[in-house]
KOLZA-22500 format. One record per residue (C-alpha): x, y, z; residue number from 1. Coordinates in nm, 3 decimals, always signed. Example, Ala and Ser with C-alpha at 12.3 -4.5 7.8 and 13.67 -1.06 7.14 Angstrom:
<atoms>
ATOM        x        y        z    i
ATOM   +1.230   -0.450   +0.780    1
ATOM   +1.367   -0.106   +0.714    2
</atoms>
This chain:
<atoms>
ATOM        x        y        z    i
ATOM  +10.174  +10.597   +7.266    1
ATOM  +10.286  +10.312   +7.048    2
ATOM  +10.618  +10.133   +7.057    3
ATOM  +10.803   +9.947   +6.782    4
ATOM  +10.686   +9.871   +6.428    5
ATOM  +10.319   +9.949   +6.500    6
ATOM  +10.376  +10.298   +6.637    7
ATOM  +10.257  +10.476   +6.321    8
ATOM   +9.921  +10.298   +6.334    9
ATOM   +9.878  +10.369   +6.704   10
ATOM   +9.974  +10.735   +6.666   11
ATOM   +9.715  +10.761   +6.389   12
ATOM   +9.450  +10.620   +6.623   13
ATOM   +9.538  +10.879   +6.885   14
ATOM   +9.515  +11.162   +6.633   15
ATOM   +9.178  +11.031   +6.515   16
ATOM   +9.052  +11.039   +6.871   17
ATOM   +9.163  +11.399   +6.907   18
ATOM   +9.006  +11.498   +6.578   19
ATOM   +8.672  +11.327   +6.634   20
ATOM   +8.627  +11.402   +7.001   21
ATOM   +8.792  +11.737   +7.070   22
ATOM   +8.722  +11.883   +6.729   23
ATOM   +8.348  +11.857   +6.791   24
ATOM   +8.129  +12.042   +7.036   25
ATOM   +7.991  +11.744   +7.226   26
ATOM   +8.074  +11.787   +7.600   27
ATOM   +8.033  +11.414   +7.659   28
ATOM   +8.287  +11.342   +7.388   29
ATOM   +8.536  +11.578   +7.554   30
ATOM   +8.485  +11.405   +7.887   31
ATOM   +8.541  +11.066   +7.722   32
ATOM   +8.865  +11.188   +7.564   33
ATOM   +9.017  +11.306   +7.889   34
ATOM   +8.917  +10.986   +8.064   35
ATOM   +9.083  +10.795   +7.779   36
ATOM   +9.390  +11.021   +7.804   37
ATOM   +9.421  +10.954   +8.177   38
ATOM   +9.386  +10.582   +8.125   39
ATOM   +9.626  +10.536   +7.835   40
ATOM   +9.869  +10.817   +7.914   41
ATOM   +9.814  +11.016   +7.592   42
ATOM   +9.969  +11.361   +7.632   43
ATOM   +9.730  +11.659   +7.611   44
ATOM   +9.836  +11.984   +7.446   45
ATOM   +9.855  +12.277   +7.680   46
ATOM   +9.756  +12.533   +7.421   47
ATOM   +9.646  +12.560   +7.061   48
ATOM   +9.462  +12.298   +6.864   49
ATOM   +9.502  +11.956   +7.032   50
ATOM   +9.496  +11.782   +6.695   51
ATOM   +9.809  +11.958   +6.574   52
ATOM  +10.078  +11.703   +6.663   53
ATOM  +10.263  +11.805   +6.350   54
ATOM  +10.640  +11.806   +6.295   55
ATOM  +10.792  +12.106   +6.469   56
ATOM  +10.605  +12.078   +6.798   57
ATOM  +10.803  +12.152   +7.114   58
ATOM  +10.753  +11.902   +7.395   59
ATOM  +10.773  +12.027   +7.753   60
ATOM  +10.835  +11.771   +8.030   61
ATOM  +10.802  +11.878   +8.395   62
ATOM  +11.090  +11.798   +8.633   63
ATOM  +10.903  +11.918   +8.938   64
ATOM  +10.930  +11.850   +9.310   65
ATOM  +11.130  +11.548   +9.430   66
ATOM  +11.288  +11.327   +9.167   67
ATOM  +11.175  +10.966   +9.213   68
ATOM  +11.088  +10.656   +9.011   69
ATOM  +10.742  +10.779   +8.910   70
ATOM  +10.902  +11.076   +8.733   71
ATOM  +11.109  +10.835   +8.522   72
ATOM  +10.787  +10.704   +8.365   73
ATOM  +10.666  +11.056   +8.283   74
ATOM  +10.998  +11.148   +8.119   75
ATOM  +11.016  +10.818   +7.927   76
ATOM  +10.663  +10.863   +7.796   77
ATOM  +10.731  +11.223   +7.698   78
ATOM  +11.060  +11.153   +7.518   79
ATOM  +10.916  +10.860   +7.322   80
ATOM  +10.608  +11.059   +7.220   81
ATOM  +10.828  +11.353   +7.117   82
ATOM  +11.044  +11.127   +6.900   83
ATOM  +10.745  +10.952   +6.744   84
ATOM  +10.582  +11.285   +6.656   85
ATOM  +10.904  +11.438   +6.514   86
ATOM  +10.922  +11.712   +6.776   87
ATOM  +11.167  +11.988   +6.693   88
ATOM  +11.281  +12.035   +7.053   89
ATOM  +11.256  +11.893   +7.403   90
ATOM  +11.236  +12.128   +7.703   91
ATOM  +11.266  +12.025   +8.068   92
ATOM  +11.068  +12.260   +8.292   93
ATOM  +11.271  +12.223   +8.610   94
ATOM  +11.199  +12.317   +8.971   95
ATOM  +11.333  +12.046   +9.200   96
ATOM  +11.526  +12.006   +9.527   97
ATOM  +11.679  +11.682   +9.396   98
ATOM  +11.595  +11.321   +9.474   99
ATOM  +11.690  +10.959   +9.408  100
ATOM  +12.022  +10.892   +9.239  101
ATOM  +11.904  +10.588   +9.041  102
ATOM  +11.595  +10.770   +8.911  103
ATOM  +11.821  +11.061   +8.813  104
ATOM  +12.053  +10.834   +8.613  105
ATOM  +11.759  +10.677   +8.431  106
ATOM  +11.620  +11.019   +8.340  107
ATOM  +11.960  +11.134   +8.211  108
ATOM  +11.982  +10.826   +7.990  109
ATOM  +11.629  +10.877   +7.858  110
ATOM  +11.687  +11.245   +7.774  111
ATOM  +12.007  +11.147   +7.591  112
ATOM  +11.794  +10.933   +7.355  113
ATOM  +11.619  +11.238   +7.206  114
ATOM  +11.727  +11.339   +6.858  115
ATOM  +11.845  +11.587   +6.747  116
ATOM  +12.053  +11.610   +7.066  117
ATOM  +12.134  +11.979   +7.014  118
ATOM  +11.762  +12.060   +7.052  119
ATOM  +11.737  +11.967   +7.419  120
ATOM  +11.683  +12.245   +7.675  121
ATOM  +11.657  +12.284   +8.051  122
ATOM  +11.465  +12.581   +8.188  123
ATOM  +11.558  +12.628   +8.556  124
ATOM  +11.243  +12.771   +8.710  125
ATOM  +11.335  +12.826   +8.995  126
ATOM  +11.561  +12.554   +9.141  127
ATOM  +11.784  +12.279   +9.005  128
ATOM  +11.951  +12.138   +9.313  129
ATOM  +12.136  +11.806   +9.344  130
ATOM  +11.984  +11.553   +9.098  131
ATOM  +11.825  +11.844   +8.909  132
ATOM  +12.172  +11.980   +8.827  133
ATOM  +12.275  +11.636   +8.697  134
ATOM  +11.973  +11.619   +8.467  135
ATOM  +12.042  +11.973   +8.344  136
ATOM  +12.387  +11.859   +8.232  137
ATOM  +12.218  +11.597   +8.010  138
ATOM  +12.063  +11.870   +7.790  139
ATOM  +12.252  +12.078   +7.533  140
ATOM  +12.119  +12.416   +7.648  141
ATOM  +12.050  +12.554   +7.997  142
ATOM  +11.840  +12.866   +8.051  143
ATOM  +11.756  +13.035   +8.379  144
ATOM  +11.451  +13.216   +8.509  145
ATOM  +11.518  +13.544   +8.694  146
ATOM  +11.630  +13.467   +9.049  147
ATOM  +11.686  +13.093   +8.980  148
ATOM  +11.949  +12.871   +9.144  149
ATOM  +12.142  +12.567   +9.021  150
ATOM  +12.403  +12.350   +9.192  151
ATOM  +12.466  +12.186   +9.533  152
ATOM  +12.480  +11.846   +9.366  153
ATOM  +12.699  +11.663   +9.616  154
ATOM  +12.541  +11.318   +9.675  155
ATOM  +12.415  +11.253  +10.028  156
ATOM  +12.230  +10.981  +10.213  157
ATOM  +11.947  +11.047  +10.456  158
ATOM  +11.979  +10.912  +10.809  159
ATOM  +11.821  +10.971  +11.148  160
ATOM  +12.050  +11.270  +11.203  161
ATOM  +11.971  +11.427  +10.866  162
ATOM  +12.167  +11.434  +10.536  163
ATOM  +12.512  +11.277  +10.544  164
ATOM  +12.779  +11.302  +10.275  165
ATOM  +12.874  +10.983  +10.093  166
ATOM  +13.232  +10.846  +10.110  167
ATOM  +13.479  +10.994   +9.859  168
ATOM  +13.470  +10.692   +9.624  169
ATOM  +13.093  +10.733   +9.575  170
ATOM  +13.129  +11.108   +9.529  171
ATOM  +13.397  +11.041   +9.266  172
ATOM  +13.160  +10.809   +9.080  173
ATOM  +12.878  +11.064   +9.071  174
ATOM  +13.124  +11.337   +8.970  175
ATOM  +13.231  +11.125   +8.673  176
ATOM  +12.867  +11.080   +8.568  177
ATOM  +12.798  +11.454   +8.561  178
ATOM  +13.131  +11.537   +8.393  179
ATOM  +13.060  +11.284   +8.117  180
ATOM  +12.714  +11.435   +8.058  181
ATOM  +12.859  +11.785   +8.055  182
ATOM  +13.129  +11.692   +7.804  183
ATOM  +12.869  +11.520   +7.584  184
ATOM  +12.662  +11.839   +7.573  185
ATOM  +12.947  +12.092   +7.538  186
ATOM  +12.924  +12.229   +7.894  187
ATOM  +13.230  +12.306   +8.102  188
ATOM  +13.279  +11.982   +8.302  189
ATOM  +13.479  +12.167   +8.570  190
ATOM  +13.171  +12.373   +8.660  191
ATOM  +12.959  +12.065   +8.724  192
ATOM  +13.248  +11.887   +8.898  193
ATOM  +13.263  +12.174   +9.147  194
ATOM  +12.890  +12.125   +9.216  195
ATOM  +12.951  +11.764   +9.319  196
ATOM  +13.301  +11.745   +9.465  197
ATOM  +13.387  +11.998   +9.733  198
ATOM  +13.756  +11.915   +9.694  199
ATOM  +13.757  +12.031   +9.332  200
ATOM  +13.702  +12.405   +9.364  201
ATOM  +13.675  +12.616   +9.050  202
ATOM  +13.911  +12.871   +8.899  203
ATOM  +13.875  +13.023   +8.553  204
ATOM  +14.149  +13.247   +8.412  205
ATOM  +14.296  +13.281   +8.761  206
ATOM  +13.967  +13.396   +8.907  207
ATOM  +13.835  +13.182   +9.191  208
ATOM  +13.468  +13.102   +9.138  209
ATOM  +13.443  +12.872   +9.442  210
ATOM  +13.713  +12.772   +9.689  211
ATOM  +13.813  +12.414   +9.768  212
ATOM  +13.605  +12.279  +10.053  213
ATOM  +13.285  +12.444   +9.926  214
ATOM  +13.017  +12.316   +9.690  215
ATOM  +12.934  +12.532   +9.390  216
ATOM  +12.584  +12.683   +9.369  217
ATOM  +12.507  +12.946   +9.107  218
ATOM  +12.241  +13.215   +9.085  219
ATOM  +12.101  +13.328   +8.753  220
ATOM  +12.343  +13.622   +8.740  221
ATOM  +12.642  +13.403   +8.826  222
ATOM  +12.548  +13.123   +8.585  223
ATOM  +12.517  +13.366   +8.292  224
ATOM  +12.830  +13.575   +8.361  225
ATOM  +13.089  +13.587   +8.083  226
ATOM  +13.418  +13.413   +8.158  227
ATOM  +13.722  +13.292   +7.967  228
ATOM  +13.883  +13.398   +7.643  229
ATOM  +13.693  +13.437   +7.422  230
ATOM  +13.418  +13.526   +7.673  231
ATOM  +13.127  +13.285   +7.704  232
ATOM  +12.864  +13.214   +7.971  233
ATOM  +12.989  +13.024   +8.274  234
ATOM  +12.700  +12.776   +8.253  235
ATOM  +12.363  +12.904   +8.129  236
ATOM  +12.296  +13.037   +7.778  237
ATOM  +12.086  +13.321   +7.912  238
ATOM  +11.783  +13.443   +8.106  239
ATOM  +11.420  +13.394   +7.999  240
ATOM  +11.128  +13.561   +8.175  241
ATOM  +10.904  +13.258   +8.128  242
ATOM  +10.896  +12.918   +7.965  243
ATOM  +10.674  +13.050   +7.686  244
ATOM  +10.917  +13.336   +7.627  245
ATOM  +11.208  +13.094   +7.606  246
ATOM  +11.032  +12.879   +7.345  247
ATOM  +10.913  +13.174   +7.140  248
ATOM  +11.243  +13.366   +7.135  249
ATOM  +11.513  +13.101   +7.161  250
ATOM  +11.370  +12.758   +7.073  251
ATOM  +11.121  +12.793   +6.788  252
ATOM  +10.897  +13.087   +6.717  253
ATOM  +10.531  +12.999   +6.674  254
ATOM  +10.584  +12.637   +6.775  255
ATOM  +10.301  +12.426   +6.909  256
ATOM  +10.369  +12.344   +7.275  257
ATOM  +10.290  +11.992   +7.394  258
ATOM  +10.299  +11.961   +7.773  259
ATOM  +10.351  +11.607   +7.897  260
ATOM  +10.147  +11.616   +8.216  261
ATOM  +10.140  +11.343   +8.483  262
ATOM   +9.841  +11.113   +8.437  263
ATOM   +9.811  +11.000   +8.799  264
ATOM   +9.886  +10.641   +8.699  265
ATOM  +10.268  +10.658   +8.718  266
ATOM  +10.282  +10.532   +9.076  267
ATOM  +10.043  +10.250   +8.986  268
ATOM  +10.263  +10.162   +8.690  269
ATOM  +10.571  +10.160   +8.914  270
ATOM  +10.406   +9.911   +9.151  271
ATOM  +10.281   +9.686   +8.869  272
ATOM  +10.623   +9.676   +8.702  273
ATOM  +10.784   +9.581   +9.035  274
ATOM  +10.552   +9.279   +9.076  275
ATOM  +10.557   +9.169   +8.710  276
ATOM  +10.711   +8.824   +8.787  277
ATOM  +10.427   +8.755   +9.033  278
ATOM  +10.166   +8.859   +8.776  279
ATOM  +10.321   +8.630   +8.514  280
ATOM  +10.335   +8.337   +8.757  281
ATOM   +9.970   +8.396   +8.856  282
ATOM   +9.862   +8.413   +8.489  283
ATOM  +10.036   +8.082   +8.412  284
ATOM   +9.882   +7.917   +8.718  285
ATOM   +9.528   +8.036   +8.649  286
ATOM   +9.565   +7.939   +8.284  287
ATOM   +9.666   +7.587   +8.386  288
ATOM   +9.371   +7.553   +8.626  289
ATOM   +9.133   +7.680   +8.358  290
ATOM   +9.272   +7.421   +8.118  291
ATOM   +9.211   +7.147   +8.375  292
ATOM   +8.851   +7.251   +8.445  293
ATOM   +8.555   +7.225   +8.205  294
ATOM   +8.423   +7.527   +8.017  295
ATOM   +8.531   +7.891   +8.046  296
ATOM   +8.521   +7.982   +8.411  297
ATOM   +8.658   +8.212   +8.675  298
ATOM   +9.018   +8.091   +8.639  299
ATOM   +9.027   +8.190   +8.273  300
ATOM   +8.900   +8.535   +8.367  301
ATOM   +9.166   +8.563   +8.640  302
ATOM   +9.442   +8.460   +8.395  303
ATOM   +9.325   +8.724   +8.146  304
ATOM   +9.300   +8.984   +8.425  305
ATOM   +9.660   +8.917   +8.537  306
ATOM   +9.781   +8.948   +8.176  307
ATOM   +9.593   +9.276   +8.122  308
ATOM   +9.720   +9.425   +8.449  309
ATOM  +10.073   +9.321   +8.350  310
ATOM  +10.037   +9.490   +8.010  311
ATOM   +9.863   +9.799   +8.152  312
ATOM  +10.136   +9.857   +8.410  313
ATOM  +10.411   +9.844   +8.149  314
ATOM  +10.208  +10.060   +7.913  315
ATOM  +10.167  +10.348   +8.156  316
ATOM  +10.533  +10.304   +8.258  317
ATOM  +10.621  +10.394   +7.899  318
ATOM  +10.765  +10.051   +7.819  319
ATOM  +10.501   +9.879   +7.611  320
ATOM  +10.280   +9.970   +7.316  321
ATOM   +9.964   +9.834   +7.157  322
ATOM  +10.152   +9.593   +6.934  323
ATOM  +10.256   +9.381   +7.232  324
ATOM   +9.895   +9.336   +7.337  325
ATOM   +9.820   +9.215   +6.984  326
ATOM  +10.110   +8.967   +7.005  327
ATOM   +9.985   +8.837   +7.340  328
ATOM   +9.629   +8.801   +7.209  329
ATOM   +9.743   +8.626   +6.890  330
ATOM   +9.962   +8.387   +7.086  331
ATOM   +9.676   +8.291   +7.319  332
ATOM   +9.440   +8.249   +7.019  333
ATOM   +9.681   +8.011   +6.844  334
ATOM   +9.731   +7.805   +7.159  335
ATOM   +9.352   +7.786   +7.205  336
ATOM   +9.313   +7.677   +6.842  337
ATOM   +9.568   +7.401   +6.901  338
ATOM   +9.385   +7.278   +7.212  339
ATOM   +9.022   +7.308   +7.105  340
ATOM   +9.010   +7.303   +6.722  341
ATOM   +9.315   +7.114   +6.598  342
ATOM   +9.439   +6.898   +6.888  343
ATOM   +9.759   +6.707   +6.826  344
ATOM   +9.896   +6.928   +6.545  345
ATOM  +10.156   +7.100   +6.772  346
ATOM  +10.247   +7.352   +6.497  347
ATOM   +9.991   +7.615   +6.597  348
ATOM  +10.067   +7.564   +6.964  349
ATOM  +10.441   +7.615   +6.915  350
ATOM  +10.391   +7.932   +6.712  351
ATOM  +10.139   +8.060   +6.968  352
ATOM  +10.374   +7.987   +7.256  353
ATOM  +10.658   +8.164   +7.076  354
ATOM  +10.443   +8.473   +7.011  355
ATOM  +10.319   +8.470   +7.369  356
ATOM  +10.669   +8.457   +7.519  357
ATOM  +10.804   +8.717   +7.274  358
ATOM  +10.509   +8.947   +7.347  359
ATOM  +10.566   +8.916   +7.723  360
ATOM  +10.939   +8.982   +7.683  361
ATOM  +10.892   +9.272   +7.444  362
ATOM  +10.636   +9.431   +7.678  363
ATOM  +10.913   +9.476   +7.936  364
ATOM  +11.180   +9.607   +7.695  365
ATOM  +11.254   +9.980   +7.707  366
ATOM  +11.261  +10.056   +7.334  367
ATOM  +11.268  +10.390   +7.151  368
ATOM  +11.146  +10.482   +6.802  369
ATOM  +11.503  +10.488   +6.666  370
ATOM  +11.584  +10.141   +6.803  371
ATOM  +11.582   +9.836   +6.570  372
ATOM  +11.283   +9.602   +6.567  373
ATOM  +11.470   +9.332   +6.757  374
ATOM  +11.594   +9.448   +7.100  375
ATOM  +11.965   +9.444   +7.184  376
ATOM  +12.105   +9.211   +7.450  377
ATOM  +12.149   +9.485   +7.717  378
ATOM  +11.783   +9.577   +7.674  379
ATOM  +11.683   +9.215   +7.737  380
ATOM  +11.867   +9.171   +8.066  381
ATOM  +11.597   +9.281   +8.312  382
ATOM  +11.301   +9.159   +8.098  383
ATOM  +11.460   +8.814   +8.059  384
ATOM  +11.522   +8.796   +8.433  385
ATOM  +11.161   +8.889   +8.512  386
ATOM  +11.028   +8.642   +8.254  387
ATOM  +11.247   +8.366   +8.397  388
ATOM  +11.127   +8.439   +8.749  389
ATOM  +10.767   +8.442   +8.627  390
ATOM  +10.807   +8.111   +8.443  391
ATOM  +10.983   +7.948   +8.737  392
ATOM  +10.720   +8.070   +8.981  393
ATOM  +10.441   +7.958   +8.748  394
ATOM  +10.591   +7.609   +8.704  395
ATOM  +10.632   +7.565   +9.079  396
ATOM  +10.276   +7.681   +9.139  397
ATOM  +10.142   +7.450   +8.864  398
ATOM  +10.326   +7.148   +9.010  399
ATOM  +10.185   +7.221   +9.354  400
ATOM   +9.837   +7.272   +9.208  401
ATOM   +9.857   +6.944   +9.013  402
ATOM   +9.960   +6.762   +9.328  403
ATOM   +9.715   +6.903   +9.582  404
ATOM   +9.435   +7.096   +9.408  405
ATOM   +9.234   +6.807   +9.254  406
ATOM   +9.165   +6.659   +9.599  407
ATOM   +9.094   +6.991   +9.773  408
ATOM   +8.754   +7.132   +9.863  409
ATOM   +8.839   +7.450   +9.669  410
ATOM   +8.858   +7.259   +9.340  411
ATOM   +8.548   +7.040   +9.390  412
ATOM   +8.289   +7.304   +9.283  413
ATOM   +8.457   +7.331   +8.941  414
ATOM   +8.446   +6.959   +8.861  415
ATOM   +8.187   +6.788   +8.645  416
ATOM   +8.023   +6.509   +8.845  417
ATOM   +7.775   +6.236   +8.767  418
ATOM   +7.406   +6.283   +8.813  419
ATOM   +7.415   +6.031   +9.096  420
ATOM   +7.460   +6.197   +9.435  421
ATOM   +7.644   +5.889   +9.563  422
ATOM   +8.008   +5.961   +9.640  423
ATOM   +8.254   +5.759   +9.432  424
ATOM   +8.607   +5.727   +9.572  425
ATOM   +8.889   +5.806   +9.331  426
ATOM   +9.152   +5.537   +9.279  427
ATOM   +9.494   +5.661   +9.389  428
ATOM   +9.686   +5.452   +9.134  429
ATOM   +9.640   +5.487   +8.756  430
ATOM   +9.433   +5.226   +8.573  431
ATOM   +9.622   +4.942   +8.403  432
ATOM   +9.683   +4.977   +8.031  433
ATOM   +9.393   +4.828   +7.830  434
ATOM   +9.132   +4.871   +8.107  435
ATOM   +8.792   +4.956   +7.954  436
ATOM   +8.494   +5.151   +8.076  437
ATOM   +8.300   +5.474   +8.022  438
ATOM   +8.357   +5.844   +8.075  439
ATOM   +8.170   +5.962   +8.387  440
ATOM   +8.218   +6.330   +8.300  441
ATOM   +8.289   +6.517   +7.978  442
ATOM   +8.662   +6.483   +7.913  443
ATOM   +8.771   +6.834   +7.801  444
ATOM   +9.036   +6.688   +7.805  445
ATOM   +9.049   +6.607   +8.180  446
ATOM   +8.774   +6.451   +8.387  447
ATOM   +8.678   +6.114   +8.537  448
ATOM   +8.603   +5.772   +8.397  449
ATOM   +8.494   +5.434   +8.532  450
ATOM   +8.743   +5.165   +8.427  451
ATOM   +8.714   +4.807   +8.550  452
ATOM   +8.441   +4.930   +8.790  453
ATOM   +8.676   +5.185   +8.955  454
ATOM   +8.673   +5.564   +8.921  455
ATOM   +8.990   +5.733   +8.793  456
ATOM   +9.113   +6.082   +8.714  457
ATOM   +9.172   +6.064   +8.340  458
ATOM   +9.300   +6.273   +8.051  459
ATOM   +9.160   +6.225   +7.700  460
ATOM   +9.401   +6.179   +7.410  461
ATOM   +9.330   +6.316   +7.065  462
ATOM   +8.997   +6.494   +7.116  463
ATOM   +8.731   +6.576   +7.373  464
ATOM   +8.508   +6.290   +7.483  465
ATOM   +8.146   +6.335   +7.602  466
ATOM   +8.022   +6.169   +7.921  467
ATOM   +7.896   +5.812   +7.867  468
ATOM   +8.137   +5.737   +7.580  469
ATOM   +8.327   +5.407   +7.590  470
ATOM   +8.696   +5.459   +7.659  471
ATOM   +9.010   +5.250   +7.707  472
ATOM   +9.323   +5.319   +7.916  473
ATOM   +9.632   +5.373   +7.700  474
ATOM   +9.889   +5.478   +7.960  475
ATOM   +9.935   +5.726   +8.242  476
ATOM  +10.107   +6.054   +8.345  477
ATOM  +10.179   +6.040   +8.716  478
ATOM   +9.855   +5.935   +8.884  479
ATOM   +9.641   +6.046   +8.586  480
ATOM   +9.525   +5.777   +8.344  481
ATOM   +9.539   +5.849   +7.970  482
ATOM   +9.234   +5.727   +7.780  483
ATOM   +9.115   +5.708   +7.421  484
ATOM   +8.767   +5.666   +7.270  485
ATOM   +8.668   +5.309   +7.171  486
ATOM   +8.385   +5.166   +6.965  487
ATOM   +8.268   +4.914   +7.223  488
</atoms>
């Protein structure tokens, strides 16, 4: 499920996996595929040949049970995959009692992204109450199963005494949302308004459909009845015995059906996305500690783990694609090259830092295949806020670590020490400029050196310095002495 300019490559990789693994007869290969599908949220075809993600496929997204944030990730993933694979239609398989208002609004906005817009369908099988009715209004066509029900969309809040209606100003706001969606998709906005606002009522051609003071709820027979002049269905286009029958007879005959099933990771993705600033701050902190300690150790592994968890959470939330992981990896590689291979050049480090920050930001942007390569300002609002919080938290943590960690017992096991077991006290003040001595530890670039017969925390300038090399103090940063290699 790729995002952005690399989506064609990523989609090709997914098709190759299907072809090589499912196309064969190896049971182990099939097991590997479904494990991979669960991990990376690749949709699995419900019927037919799983390799046939050809133009003309019909994508079916379940709107089942209570509507909540986890469902947003399923819908987002399904809509983006449908658009990337040139699906001919999008069908919402709906059976819900309603749910969270914010999740509902997000789902409506996501469904509205699908193109062509006149190829969006809702199949009410068997209930579309409350938030479900709102989402139905966001599709161009509504079909009903026999004995289905749609309506009762008045917003409520849950308290200790049960559901309680919201004040009129909030009801008016939700009514405007559903009317706007209905108008956008050529539904009668008065029908949906009557589902939300009990003061609206509904009369068509002098016939009272629902009286003022009542909320509109329609059965299949009522939703498909002919009203007006010329006669047309009150709400639903018609009745379909089953989802398969609807697709075959009224959507696209002979179409491949792609069911976007929950992977089980949506709730995990929701949690990871919610703590993304903490993950970023932790990655920056662990990266700093790794930089200050010799060799590749546990802190480098922890920094990489935080970055991968951050990416993984946004991937399964339907926000990020493989290209952002490549950007993050390339940015880290360029920064490492600046530090370890070409110290002092700054050019590679600046490019790497730019790629790293752009990759982090782009990972959090909700982009669709039809969007331009560079995200718009509204798309950057939440990602920029999370990145700023992560950077601020990381800087605060790094400052605290620089102040207290070098003298703590936690940090001592990661330091390089001399072969002598004798304890050498560390001078609290930096060495005077021009003081000479030798490196006690390898300076990579931080470590310790003996200058004027005192031991100092030092930082090498220019390149790494092995233990025992003659050095000279050239300045200081805080309490850390800056040193350079000398010939004597």
